[in-house]
N, C-alpha and C positions, 0 to 999 in steps of 0.2 A: 682714288678716282675711279669711277666706273666707266665702262665703255660709252654708255649713253651720255655721260657728261664730258667726254673727251672732245675738246674743241676741234681737233683735226677732222673728225668725221663731219661735224657741223660745218666747218669751213669748206670741205669738199662739196657737200650738198648745196651750199650757198654760193659757190664760186660762179662768177660770170666773167666773160671776156671784157676787155677794156671797152669803154664807150666808143672809142675810135674803131676798134675791130667790129663791134656790133653795128656800126654805121656802114663800114666799108663792105662787109660780107654780102649783104643783100644787093648793094649796088654792083659789086663785081660779079655776083651770080647772074644778074641781068646782062651785064656786058659779055659774060661768057656765053650766054644764050645767043647773043648777037655776033659771037666770034670777034670781039673787039678788045679783048684784054691784052695788055702789054705782057711781055714775058715775066716781068717782076710781079705784076698783079696776079698772074696765073700761078706763080710760085707761092705767093702769100696765101692765095685762096686755097691751094692744095694743102698747105700746112695748117691753115685754119680748119679745113674739113677734117683732116686727120686728128687734130687736137680735139675737135668737137666730138668725134667718135670715141676717143679715149676717155674724155670727160664724162660722156654718157654712161660708159661702163663703170667708171670709178664712182659716179654719183649713185648709180643703181646699187652697187655693192655697199657703199656707205649707208644708204637707206636701209638695206637688209640688216646690216650690223646694228644700226641704231634701233630698228624695230625688234630684233631678237633680244637686245639688251633690256628693252622695256617689258618683256614678257616675264 
């Protein structure tokens, strides 16, 4: 199996948060702007933001690996 055909890298690139998280995040960002988040919502939004940052880095690295394997 080559790196380019390794499903782990493809899964990383294709990963998306759950539909529920995708729906809540923008709603809670708006509530945060209005200073109306509950402590639980603020905590989840913070975790979501941290995870999004980590996923962006992982996806960028997976894309680099896949691109290098195709050369």
